[in-house]
C-alpha positions in Angstrom: -86.0 210.6 53.7 -88.7 211.5 56.2 -86.4 213.4 58.5 -85.0 215.4 55.5 -88.6 216.1 54.4 -89.5 217.3 57.9 -86.4 219.4 58.1 -87.2 221.0 54.8 -90.7 221.8 55.7 -89.6 223.1 59.1 -87.0 225.4 57.4 -89.8 226.5 55.0 -92.1 227.2 57.9 -89.6 229.2 59.9 -88.7 231.2 56.8 -92.3 232.1 56.1 -93.8 232.3 59.6 -90.9 233.5 61.8 -93.1 235.7 63.8 -93.4 233.3 66.7 -90.5 231.1 66.0 -87.6 230.5 68.3 -85.2 231.5 65.5 -86.6 235.0 65.5 -86.9 235.1 69.3 -83.2 234.2 69.5 -82.1 236.9 67.2 -84.4 239.7 68.3 -84.7 239.2 72.0 -81.9 238.9 74.4 -82.9 236.3 77.0 -82.7 238.0 80.4 -80.9 236.2 83.2 -83.9 235.7 85.3 -85.7 232.9 87.0 -88.6 231.3 85.2 -91.0 229.7 87.7 -92.3 226.1 87.2 -95.8 227.6 86.7 -94.7 229.9 84.0 -92.6 227.2 82.3 -95.7 225.0 82.5 -97.8 227.7 80.7 -95.0 228.0 78.1 -95.0 224.2 77.6 -98.8 224.2 77.1 -98.5 227.0 74.6 -95.5 225.4 72.9 -97.4 222.1 72.4 -100.4 223.9 70.8 -98.1 226.1 68.7 -96.3 223.0 67.5 -99.6 221.4 66.6 -100.6 224.5 64.6 -97.2 224.5 63.0 -97.6 220.9 61.9 -101.1 221.7 60.5 -99.7 224.7 58.6 -96.8 222.6 57.3 -99.2 220.0 56.0 -101.2 222.7 54.3 -98.1 224.1 52.7 -97.0 220.6 51.5 -100.5 220.2 50.0 -100.3 223.5 48.2 -96.9 222.7 46.8 -97.8 219.2 45.7 -101.2 220.2 44.3 -99.3 222.6 42.0 -97.3 219.6 40.8 -94.0 220.5 42.4 -91.8 218.4 44.7 -91.0 219.9 48.1 -87.3 219.6 47.7 -87.4 221.4 44.3 -89.7 224.1 45.6 -87.4 224.7 48.6 -84.3 224.9 46.4 -85.8 227.4 44.1 -87.3 229.5 47.0 -84.0 229.5 48.9 -82.1 230.6 45.8 -84.7 233.4 45.2 -84.1 234.8 48.7 -80.3 234.3 48.7 -78.4 236.1 45.9 -75.3 234.0 46.7 -77.2 230.7 45.9 -77.8 229.7 42.4 -80.3 227.2 41.1 -81.4 226.6 37.5 -85.1 226.8 37.2 -87.4 227.0 34.2 -89.8 229.9 33.7 -92.6 227.5 34.4 -91.0 226.5 37.7 -90.4 230.1 38.7 -94.0 231.0 38.0 -95.2 227.9 39.9 -93.1 228.9 42.9 -94.5 232.4 42.8 -98.0 231.1 42.7 -97.3 228.8 45.6 -95.8 231.7 47.6 -98.9 233.8 47.0 -101.1 231.0 48.5 -98.8 230.3 51.4 -98.6 234.0 52.2 -102.4 234.1 52.3 -102.3 231.5 55.1 -99.9 233.5 57.2 -102.4 235.8 59.1 -104.7 232.9 60.0 -101.8 230.7 61.2 -100.3 233.5 63.2 -103.6 234.3 64.8 -104.1 230.7 65.8 -100.6 230.6 67.3 -101.1 233.9 69.1 -104.4 232.7 70.5 -102.8 229.5 71.7 -100.2 231.5 73.5 -102.7 233.9 75.0 -105.0 231.0 76.1 -102.1 229.5 78.0 -101.9 232.6 80.2 -98.7 234.2 79.0 -98.0 237.0 76.5 -96.5 236.5 73.1 -93.5 238.6 74.2 -93.0 236.4 77.3 -93.4 233.3 75.1 -90.6 234.6 72.9 -88.4 235.5 75.9 -88.8 232.1 77.4 -88.1 230.5 74.0 -84.9 232.6 73.7 -83.9 231.6 77.2 -84.4 228.0 76.3 -81.9 228.4 73.5 -79.2 229.6 75.9 -79.9 227.9 79.2 -79.1 224.2 79.6 -80.7 224.0 83.0 -83.9 225.5 81.7 -83.8 223.1 78.7 -83.7 220.2 81.1 -86.6 221.6 83.1 -88.6 222.1 79.9 -87.8 218.6 78.6 -88.8 217.1 81.9 -92.1 219.0 81.8 -92.7 217.8 78.2 -91.9 214.2 79.1 -94.3 214.3 82.1 -97.0 215.7 79.8 -96.6 212.9 77.3 -96.9 210.2 80.1 -100.3 211.6 81.1 
């Protein structure tokens, strides 16, 4: 149940705040075939950890907004996904639709603050947002780079 919940909130987060996500980077930036130095990968890893932390905080805030409005996460997600996908049908009452709309207004108000925090985290790490996205896209495509990144992340958790 927890992994489904986490997956649902992650999908929700990526849908709403795709500006810095790997999903957007993968679709909008073609990863160049270039070398990424250990120093640059380290900066990316530092930024990634902070971005993930901010992501988790934002997800927690979104969950609170949704549950404070009396709606279950799974129900909110089903209605929201159906609203954005004309091929997906879900039956929802007028009250549920109005609740989802109210929730979306509150969540969208969060977006500029969350994006600013993430952009600051990236800038503070010493790389640009564009470079962060490029490295993220490269990670999606390059198994060797993925291994280097995972190794860096494992070393960071041991310290």
